[in-house]
C-alpha positions in Angstrom: -12.3 3.6 -85.2 -11.9 5.9 -82.5 -12.5 4.8 -79.2 -14.3 6.0 -76.7 -12.3 8.3 -74.3 -11.7 6.5 -70.8 -12.5 9.9 -68.8 -15.2 10.8 -70.6 -18.5 10.3 -68.0 -20.3 7.3 -68.1 -17.3 5.0 -69.7 -15.9 1.6 -67.8 -12.7 0.3 -68.5 -12.9 -3.4 -68.0 -10.5 -5.5 -66.7 -9.7 -7.2 -70.8 -9.4 -2.8 -71.7 -12.5 -3.1 -73.4 -14.3 0.3 -73.2 -18.3 0.2 -72.9 -20.6 3.4 -72.2 -23.4 3.4 -70.2 -25.8 6.1 -70.0 -29.3 7.1 -69.3 -31.7 7.7 -72.1 -33.3 10.2 -70.1 -30.7 12.2 -70.3 -29.2 14.4 -73.1 -26.6 12.6 -75.9 -23.2 13.4 -74.5 -20.4 14.9 -76.8 -18.2 13.6 -79.1 -18.7 10.1 -81.1 -21.8 8.1 -81.3 -21.7 4.2 -80.0 -21.3 2.5 -83.5 -23.5 -0.6 -81.1 -26.7 0.2 -78.6 -27.5 -2.2 -76.7 -31.7 -0.5 -75.2 -33.2 -2.2 -72.1 -36.0 -1.2 -71.8 -39.9 -1.9 -71.2 -41.1 -1.0 -74.7 -39.1 -0.1 -77.6 -36.8 2.5 -78.1 -37.3 5.5 -80.4 -34.9 4.7 -83.7 -31.4 5.3 -83.4 -28.6 7.0 -86.1 -26.7 3.7 -85.3 -27.2 0.3 -85.0 -29.4 -1.0 -81.9 -30.2 -4.2 -79.8 -33.7 -4.0 -77.6 -33.6 -6.0 -74.3 -37.6 -6.1 -72.9 -36.6 -5.2 -69.5 -38.9 -3.6 -67.1 -37.6 -0.9 -64.7 -36.4 -2.2 -61.9 -36.9 -5.9 -62.7 -35.1 -8.4 -64.5 -35.3 -9.4 -68.7 -38.2 -10.8 -70.2 -36.4 -13.5 -72.4 -33.2 -14.6 -69.9 -31.4 -16.2 -73.3 -32.3 -13.2 -75.5 -30.5 -10.5 -72.6 -27.7 -13.5 -72.6 -27.1 -13.2 -76.3 -27.3 -9.3 -76.8 -25.1 -8.9 -73.7 -22.2 -11.5 -75.7 -22.6 -9.5 -78.4 -22.3 -6.3 -76.8 -18.9 -7.4 -75.0 -17.5 -9.4 -78.3 -17.9 -6.4 -80.7 -16.7 -3.8 -77.6 -13.0 -5.4 -78.5 -13.3 -3.0 -81.9 -16.1 -1.1 -81.2 -17.7 1.6 -79.6 -20.5 -0.2 -77.4 -23.1 1.9 -75.0 -25.5 0.2 -72.9 -28.6 2.2 -71.7 -31.5 2.6 -69.6 -34.0 5.4 -68.8 -32.2 6.6 -65.9 -28.8 4.9 -66.3 -28.2 3.1 -63.3 -30.5 -0.2 -62.2 -31.0 -1.8 -65.2 -27.7 -0.2 -67.2 -25.8 -0.8 -64.2 -27.1 -5.2 -64.3 -26.1 -5.6 -67.5 -22.3 -3.3 -67.1 -21.7 -6.3 -64.2 -23.0 -8.8 -66.7 -20.2 -7.6 -68.7 -17.4 -7.7 -66.1 -18.4 -11.4 -65.5 -18.1 -11.8 -69.3 -14.7 -10.3 -69.4 -13.7 -12.6 -66.2 -15.0 -11.0 -62.8 -16.5 -13.3 -60.2 -20.4 -13.2 -60.5 -20.6 -12.8 -57.1 -18.1 -10.2 -56.9 -19.7 -7.9 -60.6 -22.1 -5.8 -58.6 -19.4 -4.7 -56.1 -17.1 -4.1 -59.1 -19.6 -1.8 -61.3 -20.4 -0.1 -58.6 -16.7 1.3 -57.8 -15.8 1.4 -62.0 -19.2 2.8 -63.3 -21.8 4.2 -60.7 -21.5 3.4 -56.6 -26.1 3.0 -56.7 -25.3 0.9 -59.6 -27.9 -2.6 -60.0 -30.6 -1.0 -58.3 -32.9 -4.0 -56.8 -32.2 -6.9 -55.1 -33.2 -9.0 -58.2 -31.3 -7.3 -60.3 -28.1 -8.4 -57.8 -29.7 -12.1 -58.1 -29.6 -11.7 -61.6 -26.1 -10.7 -61.7 -24.8 -12.9 -59.4 -26.1 -16.1 -61.2 -25.1 -14.7 -64.7 -23.6 -17.6 -66.5 -21.6 -16.5 -69.6 -22.3 -19.5 -72.1 
C-alpha cells in the first residue's frame, strides 16, 4: 500500500502518525493514489465511488442524523487509517469534513476541548463552521 503523501493538499497527520485526507467533493479528485476507504458526509447518498465507501447522513451546516452510526464510521476510519488510505469528504471540505477530522483527532488522543483548534491548525483555518459542529466535537466521546 502506498500511503498518502503527507505534504499533499488536505492530508492531515494525526498525532499517532496516521494520515487522513480531507477534501471537498465539489472539487476535482486530486491526482495521485485514490482512497481505499472514503467517508462521505452528505445529506443524501453520494454517487458510487470506485473504492470502498461509507455514507454518513449529515446535512450541510448541521450534525449527523444518527450520531451513534457516525461514531462507528469514524472509529472505523481511524482504525483503518493506520494501514490504509482513508479520506473524509463533504461537499465543500470544510465544515462537516473539519468536524469529522476533529473527531478523528479525539480518537487519536487530542482532548475534545482542543480538537477544533487542532484541526484548524493542521487542516484548514476555517474548518468546523457552525457552533453546533463545534459543540458536537467538544462533546464527542470515543467510546
